[in-house]
C-alpha positions in Angstrom: 0.0 0.0 0.0 2.9 2.4 0.6 3.9 1.9 -3.1 0.4 2.6 -4.2 0.3 5.9 -2.2 3.7 6.9 -3.6 2.6 6.3 -7.1 -0.2 8.9 -7.1 1.9 11.9 -8.0 3.5 10.2 -11.0 0.1 9.2 -12.3 -1.2 12.7 -11.8 1.5 14.1 -14.1 0.6 11.7 -17.0 -3.1 12.8 -16.7 -2.6 16.5 -16.3 0.7 17.7 -17.8 -0.1 17.2 -21.5 -3.2 19.4 -21.3 -1.9 21.9 -18.8 1.5 22.9 -20.2 0.8 26.6 -19.9 -0.1 26.3 -16.2 3.0 24.3 -15.5 5.1 26.9 -17.4 6.6 24.4 -19.9 6.6 24.3 -23.7 4.9 21.4 -25.5 8.2 20.1 -26.8 9.4 19.6 -23.2 6.4 17.3 -22.2 8.0 14.2 -23.6 11.3 15.0 -21.8 9.6 15.5 -18.5 7.4 12.4 -18.7 10.4 10.3 -19.6 13.2 11.8 -17.4 12.2 9.6 -14.4 12.6 6.5 -16.7 16.0 7.5 -18.1 17.5 8.0 -14.7 16.4 4.6 -13.6 18.8 3.1 -16.1 21.5 4.2 -13.6 19.6 3.8 -10.3 18.1 0.3 -10.9 21.5 -1.5 -10.2 22.1 0.9 -7.3 18.7 -0.1 -5.8 19.6 -3.8 -6.0 23.0 -3.1 -4.3 21.3 -1.0 -1.6 18.8 -3.7 -0.7 21.7 -6.2 -0.4 23.8 -3.8 1.7 21.1 -2.3 4.1 18.1 -4.6 3.6 14.7 -3.5 2.4 13.1 -1.4 5.1 15.4 1.7 5.3 15.9 2.4 1.6 12.2 1.6 0.9 11.0 4.1 3.6 13.4 6.7 2.3 12.0 6.3 -1.2 8.4 6.8 0.1 9.4 9.9 2.0 11.1 11.4 -1.1 7.9 10.6 -3.2 6.1 13.1 -0.9 8.7 15.8 -1.9 8.4 15.1 -5.6 4.6 15.2 -5.6 4.6 18.5 -3.7 7.1 20.0 -6.2 4.6 19.4 -9.0 2.3 21.8 -7.3 4.8 24.3 -5.8 7.2 24.6 -8.7 6.9 25.7 -12.3 9.3 25.6 -15.3 11.2 22.9 -17.0 14.2 23.0 -14.6 12.2 22.5 -11.4 9.9 19.9 -12.8 12.8 18.0 -14.5 14.6 17.8 -11.1 11.4 16.5 -9.5 10.9 13.9 -12.2 14.5 12.7 -11.9 14.2 12.3 -8.1 11.0 10.4 -8.6 12.8 8.0 -10.9 15.3 7.3 -8.1 12.4 6.6 -5.8 10.7 4.2 -8.2 13.8 2.1 -8.7 13.6 1.1 -5.0 9.8 0.8 -4.8 9.4 -1.3 -7.8 12.3 -3.7 -7.0 10.9 -4.2 -3.6 7.6 -5.4 -5.1 9.4 -7.6 -7.7 11.5 -9.4 -5.1 8.5 -9.9 -2.8 6.6 -11.5 -5.6 9.5 -13.7 -6.7 9.5 -15.4 -3.3 6.6 -17.6 -4.6 7.3 -21.0 -6.2 7.2 -20.8 -10.0 3.8 -22.5 -10.3 2.2 -19.6 -8.3 4.5 -16.8 -9.3 2.3 -15.3 -12.0 -0.7 -15.1 -9.7 1.3 -13.3 -7.0 2.8 -10.9 -9.5 -0.6 -10.0 -10.8 -2.0 -9.6 -7.3 0.9 -7.4 -6.1 0.7 -5.1 -9.0 -3.0 -4.9 -8.8 -2.7 -3.4 -5.3 0.1 -1.1 -6.4 -1.9 0.2 -9.3 -4.7 1.3 -6.9 -2.6 4.3 -6.1 -2.2 5.1 -9.8 -5.9 4.8 -10.2 -6.5 7.5 -7.5 -3.8 9.8 -9.0 -5.2 9.6 -12.5 -8.9 9.9 -11.7 -8.7 12.2 -8.6 -5.7 14.2 -9.9 -7.2 14.9 -13.3 -10.6 15.9 -11.8 -9.1 18.2 -9.2 -6.8 19.8 -11.8 -9.8 20.6 -14.0 -11.8 22.0 -11.1 -9.2 23.6 -8.7 -6.1 23.9 -10.8 -2.9 21.7 -11.0 -1.3 23.3 -7.9 -4.1 22.5 -5.5 -4.4 19.0 -6.9 -0.7 18.2 -6.6 -0.5 19.5 -3.1 -3.5 17.5 -2.0 -1.9 14.3 -3.4 1.3 15.1 -1.7 -0.5 15.2 1.6 -2.2 11.9 0.9 1.2 10.4 0.0 2.5 11.0 3.5 0.3 8.2 4.7 2.7 5.9 2.9 5.4 6.8 5.5 3.1 5.6 8.3 2.6 2.3 6.4 6.4 1.8 5.9 7.5 2.9 9.4 6.7 -0.3 11.4 9.1 -2.2 9.2 11.9 0.4 9.8 11.4 0.1 13.6 11.4 -3.7 13.3 14.7 -3.5 11.4 16.3 -1.3 14.0 15.3 -3.5 16.9 16.2 -6.8 15.1 12.6 -8.1 15.5 10.5 -9.4 12.7 7.9 -6.8 11.5 4.3 -7.7 11.5 3.0 -10.0 8.9 1.4 -7.1 7.0 4.6 -5.1 6.8 6.9 -8.1 6.6 5.4 -9.2 3.3 7.2 -6.4 1.5 9.8 -4.9 3.9 11.3 -7.9 5.7 15.1 -7.6 5.9 15.5 -11.3 5.0 12.6 -11.5 2.6 14.7 -12.0 -0.5 16.0 -15.1 1.1 12.8 -16.5 2.4 12.8 -14.5 5.6 14.4 -15.1 9.1 11.3 -16.8 10.2 10.7 -18.8 7.1 10.4 -22.6 7.4 13.5 -24.1 5.8 14.1 -27.7 5.0 17.3 -28.4 6.9 19.1 -26.5 9.7 20.2 -23.4 7.7 18.0 -23.4 4.6 19.7 -22.6 1.3 22.4 -20.6 2.9 24.6 -23.4 4.2 26.7 -26.1 2.7 25.6 -29.8 2.9 22.4 -31.5 1.8 19.6 -32.6 4.2 16.1 -33.8 3.5 12.8 -32.6 4.9 9.2 -32.6 4.0 9.6 -29.7 1.7 12.1 -31.5 -0.5 15.9 -31.3 -0.5 17.2 -28.5 1.7 20.6 -27.5 2.9 22.3 -28.7 6.0 24.9 -26.9 8.1 28.4 -26.2 7.0 29.5 -28.6 9.7 27.8 -31.4 8.0 24.6 -31.6 10.1 21.6 -33.3 8.6 18.3 -31.6 7.7 15.4 -31.9 10.1 13.7 -35.1 9.1 10.4 -34.1 10.5 10.2 -31.0 8.3 11.7 -27.6 8.0 13.8 -26.4 10.9 13.6 -22.8 12.0 16.5 -20.7 10.8 17.7 -17.8 13.1 20.7 -16.8 11.0 20.8 -13.7 8.9 21.3 -14.3 5.2 24.8 -13.8 3.9 23.4 -12.2 0.7 20.2 -10.7 -0.3 20.3 -12.9 -3.4 20.9 -16.2 -1.7 18.0 -18.6 -1.4 15.3 -16.4 -2.9 11.9 -18.0 -2.7 12.2 -19.6 0.7 11.1 -23.2 1.3 8.1 -23.2 -1.0 10.3 -22.4 -4.0 12.9 -24.8 -2.8 10.3 -27.6 -3.1 9.9 -26.6 -6.8 13.5 -26.4 -8.0 13.5 -25.4 -11.6 15.2 -27.4 -14.3 16.0 -26.2 -17.8 12.8 -27.9 -18.9 10.8 -26.1 -16.2 12.2 -22.8 -17.5 11.2 -23.6 -21.0 14.7 -24.2 -22.2 15.6 -26.4 -25.1 18.9 -28.2 -25.9 21.6 -25.6 -26.9 19.5 -22.7 -25.6 21.4 -20.5 -23.1 20.0 -18.4 -20.2 21.3 -15.2 -21.9 19.2 -16.0 -25.0 16.1 -16.5 -22.9 16.8 -13.3 -20.9 17.4 -11.5 -24.1 14.1 -12.6 -25.5 12.3 -11.5 -22.3 14.2 -8.2 -22.3 13.2 -7.4 -25.9 9.5 -8.2 -25.3 9.6 -6.1 -22.2 11.3 -3.2 -24.1 8.6 -3.3 -26.8 5.7 -3.5 -24.4 6.8 -0.6 -22.3 7.9 1.4 -25.4 4.5 1.2 -27.1 1.9 0.7 -24.3 3.2 2.8 -21.4 5.6 5.0 -23.3 3.8 5.9 -26.5 0.1 5.5 -25.7 0.3 6.4 -22.0 2.1 9.7 -22.8 0.3 10.8 -25.9 -3.3 9.7 -25.2 -4.1 13.3 -24.0 -2.8 14.7 -27.3 -4.8 12.2 -29.2 -8.0 13.4 -27.5 -7.1 17.0 -28.3 -6.4 16.0 -31.9 -9.8 14.2 -32.1 -12.0 16.6 -30.1 -10.2 19.9 -29.5 -10.4 21.5 -26.0 -13.4 19.5 -24.8 -14.7 16.0 -25.2 -18.5 15.8 -25.8 -20.4 13.1 -23.8 -24.1 12.8 -23.3 -24.8 16.4 -24.0 -22.0 17.7 -21.8 -18.4 18.7 -22.5 -15.7 17.1 -20.4 -12.2 18.4 -19.8 -9.5 16.7 -21.7 -7.5 16.1 -18.5 -10.6 14.4 -16.9 -11.1 12.1 -19.8 -7.4 11.4 -20.2 -7.2 10.6 -16.5 -10.2 8.3 -16.7 -8.8 6.4 -19.7 -5.4 6.0 -18.1 -7.0 5.0 -14.8 -8.8 2.3 -16.6 -5.4 0.6 -17.0 -5.0 0.5 -13.3 -8.6 -0.6 -12.8 -8.0 -3.5 -15.2 -4.8 -4.4 -13.3 -6.6 -4.2 -10.0 -9.5 -6.3 -11.1 -7.8 -8.8 -13.4 -4.2 -9.0 -12.2 -4.6 -12.1 -10.0 -6.8 -14.0 -12.4 -4.5 -13.2 -15.4 -1.6 -14.3 -13.3 -3.3 -17.6 -12.6 -3.8 -18.1 -16.4 -0.1 -17.3 -16.9 0.8 -20.0 -14.5 -1.7 -22.5 -15.9 -1.1 -21.9 -19.7 2.5 -20.9 -19.6 4.4 -17.6 -20.1 5.1 -18.2 -23.8 1.6 -18.9 -24.9 0.0 -16.0 -23.0 2.8 -13.7 -24.3 1.9 -14.6 -28.0 -1.8 -14.1 -27.6 -1.4 -10.9 -25.6 1.0 -9.3 -28.1 -1.4 -9.9 -31.0 -4.3 -8.6 -29.0 -2.4 -5.5 -28.0 -1.5 -4.9 -31.7 -5.2 -5.2 -32.7 -6.3 -2.9 -30.0 -3.7 -0.3 -30.9 -4.8 -0.4 -34.5 -8.4 0.2 -33.4 -7.3 3.2 -31.3 -5.3 4.7 -34.2 -8.4 4.7 -36.4 -11.1 5.5 -33.8 -12.9 8.8 -34.1 -15.6 8.6 -31.4 -15.1 8.5 -27.7 -16.9 5.1 -27.3 -14.6 3.5 -29.8 -11.5 5.1 -28.3 -12.6 3.8 -24.8 -13.1 0.3 -26.1 -9.8 0.2 -27.9 -8.0 1.6 -24.9 -9.6 -0.9 -22.5 -8.6 -3.8 -24.8 -5.1 -2.5 -25.0 -4.9 -2.3 -21.2 -6.1 -5.9 -20.7 -3.5 -7.1 -23.2 -0.9 -5.0 -21.4 -1.7 -6.6 -18.0 -1.2 -10.1 -19.6 2.1 -8.9 -21.1 3.3 -7.5 -17.8 2.6 -10.6 -15.8 3.8 -13.1 -18.3 7.1 -11.2 -18.9 7.8 -10.6 -15.2 7.1 -14.2 -14.4 9.3 -15.3 -17.3 12.1 -13.1 -16.0 11.8 -14.7 -12.6 11.9 -18.2 -14.2 15.2 -17.2 -16.0 16.7 -15.9 -12.8 17.9 -18.6 -10.4 18.1 -18.5 -6.7 21.5 -16.9 -6.7 20.8 -14.3 -9.4 17.2 -13.2 -8.9 17.9 -9.6 -7.8 20.4 -9.1 -10.7 18.0 -10.6 -13.3 15.1 -8.6 -12.1 17.2 -5.4 -11.9 18.2 -5.9 -15.6 14.6 -6.7 -16.5 13.5 -3.5 -14.9 16.2 -1.6 -16.8 14.9 -2.8 -20.2 11.4 -1.9 -19.2 12.6 1.6 -18.4 14.5 1.9 -21.6 11.3 1.3 -23.5 9.1 3.4 -21.2 11.6 6.3 -21.4 12.0 6.2 -25.1 8.2 6.0 -25.8 7.2 9.6 -24.7 10.2 11.1 -26.3 9.8 9.3 -29.6 6.1 9.6 -29.5 5.9 13.4 -29.1 8.6 13.8 -31.8 6.6 11.6 -34.2 3.3 13.3 -33.4 4.8 16.8 -33.9 6.3 15.7 -37.3 3.7 13.3 -38.7 0.6 13.7 -36.5 -1.8 10.9 -35.8 -2.3 8.0 -36.5 1.1 7.1 -38.0 3.0 6.7 -34.7 0.3 4.3 -33.4 0.4 2.2 -36.6 4.1 1.8 -36.4 3.6 0.7 -32.8 1.3 -2.0 -34.1 4.1 -3.5 -36.2 6.5 -3.4 -33.3 4.1 -5.3 -31.1 3.6 -8.0 -33.7 7.4 -8.5 -33.8 7.2 -9.9 -30.2 5.7 -13.1 -31.6 8.9 -13.7 -33.6 11.1 -14.0 -30.5 8.5 -15.8 -28.4 10.1 -19.3 -29.0 13.0 -18.1 -26.8 10.8 -17.0 -23.9 10.6 -19.5 -21.1 7.5 -21.6 -21.6 6.5 -21.6 -17.9 6.3 -24.2 -15.2 2.9 -25.6 -16.0 3.3 -25.8 -19.7 6.5 -27.7 -19.3 4.9 -30.1 -16.8 1.9 -30.7 -19.1 4.2 -31.9 -21.8 5.8 -34.4 -19.5 2.5 -36.0 -18.2 1.8 -38.2 -21.2 5.3 -39.7 -21.1 4.9 -40.5 -17.3 1.6 -42.1 -18.0 3.1 -44.3 -20.8 5.7 -45.5 -18.3 
């Protein structure tokens, strides 16, 4: 919930800035730069966030990022001009590197067969804050002005500090935080947690093999056996924030190359490269291009006001509503889409979702009425949720227990490259060619994802489904 609260200010800028450039004191040409600056800086800060979590644990860096989010949101209301807003957007990018990685690592603690569902559920909760920022921020900006709207959201974001603070206090005293806070902020969470049930005396952190009810665990370095009656309780701190990610449940589902969708001669870098390319394309087109230029599309189609049922709505209000629909879809469908990703496999869902996103974007490019635009946008957001969950789960499948934070950090960086390039390229293309050409090019780019899908990990359940007939025959 702290991440959801921190995200409100960023969502507010996407809904309001494109249609309130004069009030913000920025030229139209700078909008793409301001909306992408937070993403460019994350190319540098994503690896730093992973290192900081390993060095200091999750609670302190995470709480600091939430506190800085209050500052950035307040700056959107208190400051004007490109320089001030650019500094605020860069600082927000630093914050989001920490907040997002914390969510990723918490979700990756699940065993692979349940990983997609947990990713969808986690991001559904996070996107609730974006939903509030888009809907509430856009409405307040049209009614009260952007300053009052931004300062109101900054005040609401301070509640995130209260949510994160119990975990910081627990880290200082060395006690485990409450279950609610511990799910995301636990110092040892990347390693299954201090209080996680491990198969064996020291879980995956120690040297020799023991056996428990959860499968093969690790015994002590002195050669002690695992607890035969089940997982023993580990009281030792993890040596590394990467070691033993996933805890005992994931340990019971150790992934083989087949589980990860690998084929003979296929290397993990090839699989990670395929996932990275698909993530780059998805974030470039869906979040970057469409998310940043949707307000300009509405102005191109309807001018200064959008007619609906005999009334004229502000462009910022309609833009906020359409962008908020993305978060509503993630909130409502995230867990169920994640379940299908686990059941059908990452690769299959990726192919279908990429083609569906391309079709929806083509419809949006050609739509002239608000109902058709809304339907196209809704279909694009649904496909985007499926792409998000399948790709994040696939990245987790590629990353092993000893490299999860590094793999997810790289995955996040490719997402940011696409998301940062989208607004910049989108506004340049719109200024030069107008609509709908940039969106039609985006359609072709989305279709290209199907060409690299054979190298994307198939997923836990699809791999197991292929093996069942062979087992039955034996």
